[in-house]
N, C-alpha and C positions, 0 to 999 in steps of 0.2 A: 457367538458374539451377541452381546446385549444391544437391543435397540433403545435409544434414548429418545423419549418423546416429551414435549412440553406439557405440563399440567398447571393450570392456573390456580392461584391461591384464591381463597374466598368462595363466594357463592357462584355456582355454575352459571347462573343467569347474568351475573355481572362480574366477569373475570377481571382480575388485576392486570394492569398493563405489563407486569413483570412476572413472566412464568417461571416456575421452577421446573426441574427435570426429575424424572424417575427412570429407572432402568427396568424395562419390561423383560420378562422371561427369566429374571434372576431370583424370583421369589421374594424380592425385597423392593417393594414399591414405596419406600420411604423417600420423602423429598430430601435432596441433598443441599438445598439452599442456593444452588447456582442460578444466576439470572441469565437471560438471553444474551446479555453483553459478553459473557464468558463462553459462549457456545463454540467459538472457533478455536478450540484448544489444540487442534492438530496443525502442525506447521504447513502441511500441504494445502489445507483449506485457507489458511491465512495467505499463502502465496497467491492463490487464486483471487482472494479478496483484494490484495494489493495490486495484482496485475490488472484486474478489470476496473478497479477504482482509478488507478493511474491512467489507464487507457481512456476512460471516460473524461477525466479532468483534462488530459492532453487534447482530446477531441474538442472539448469546449474551448480550451485556450486557443487552439488553431482557428476555430470558427470566429471567436471574438477578435483575434489578431489579424486574420486574413479574409474572413468572410467565407472560407471554404466550407461547404455544407456536408461533405462526406466525412465520416469518422476517420480517425487516424488508423494507420495500419495495425493489424492484429499482431504483427511482429513486435510491436511495442509491449504487448502483454507480458511476455517472459522477462523483458527488461525491467518493467515495474515490479514484477513478482520477486525480483532479487531483493526487494526491501525486506522480505521476511528473513532470509539468512544473513543479510549484510546490515540492514538498518536496525533491526530489533536489538541485537546484542550491544550495538553502540549506544542506542537510546537507553537501554537498561544501565549501562555503565556510566553515562554522563548526565543522567536526568537531573541530578542535583547541582550541576554546574550552571554558571550564569547563561542567560538566554542568548546573548551575543556570541559567546564562545560556542555554544551548541549550534547556533545558526551557521557560523563560519565553518565549523567542522563538517556539518551536514552538507553545506553547499559545495565545498571542495570535494567531499566524498562522492556526491552525486555526479559532479562533473567528471571525476575519474571513472566512475562506473559507466557513464554515458559514453565516454571516449572509448573505453575498453570494449564495451558491448557493440558499439558502432564498428570498431575495427573487426571484431569477430563476425558481425553480420555481413560486412563487406566481403570478408574472406569466404564465408560459407554460403551466403545467400546471394552474393553478387553486388549488393548495395545495402546501405542502411536506409530505413524508412524516413530519415530526416537528412537534410542537406543544408548546412550552414556555409557552403562554399563562397557565397557572395557577402557574408557578414564581415564587417570591418574587424570585429574582435573574435572571429572564428578561428579555430585550430583544426586544420586538416578537414574542414567541412563537417566535423563531428561534434564539436562543442562550441558554445558561444560564451565567452567570459562575461559579457554583459548580462547573461542570464543567471549569474551566480546569486544575486539577491532573490531572484524568483525561486530558484531551487532551494535556497535557505528557508524562505517562507513556506514553501511546499513541505519541506521536511519538518518544520515546526508544527504544521498541521498533521503530518504523519504521526507525531508523538501522541496526539489525542486519539487518532485512528487506531494506533497500536494498543493504547490503553483500553479502548473500547472493545477491541477484538479479543484481548486477553483477560479483561476484567481487572487490569492492573491499575 
């Protein structure tokens, strides 16, 4: 298996901020032109990127919204990681559609995933790490319909994140 390492273009004393990659051990150390932005080409790596980025944003949202200083549950990481197999293909398919349509589709899709994953977590872990039981527009304590615009905006941000992860 070839090890891919970054090699900076230009003078060694003043590297470019955009490295290219070579494959060591292959006898072919020619730059292939990929930038650091496209380095997460493996779906598993992108799952982790989505999972931990979502967890961090969720933790920040909870802090701003409630003042709670501890981070969100790590059980949220696999839920956010679902963006790789579920969000990426949808984004690739609808990226040329109007922004309001994309936002609406994403928001509804995320609410569906949040509900389904919450049900699964309740069944197998005993509870979901979130509880919207007291929310006026909550459904089974697992989703809040008033969060639809927030999820839509979050997903529009995921479009840029997806493109940066894949170089798209």
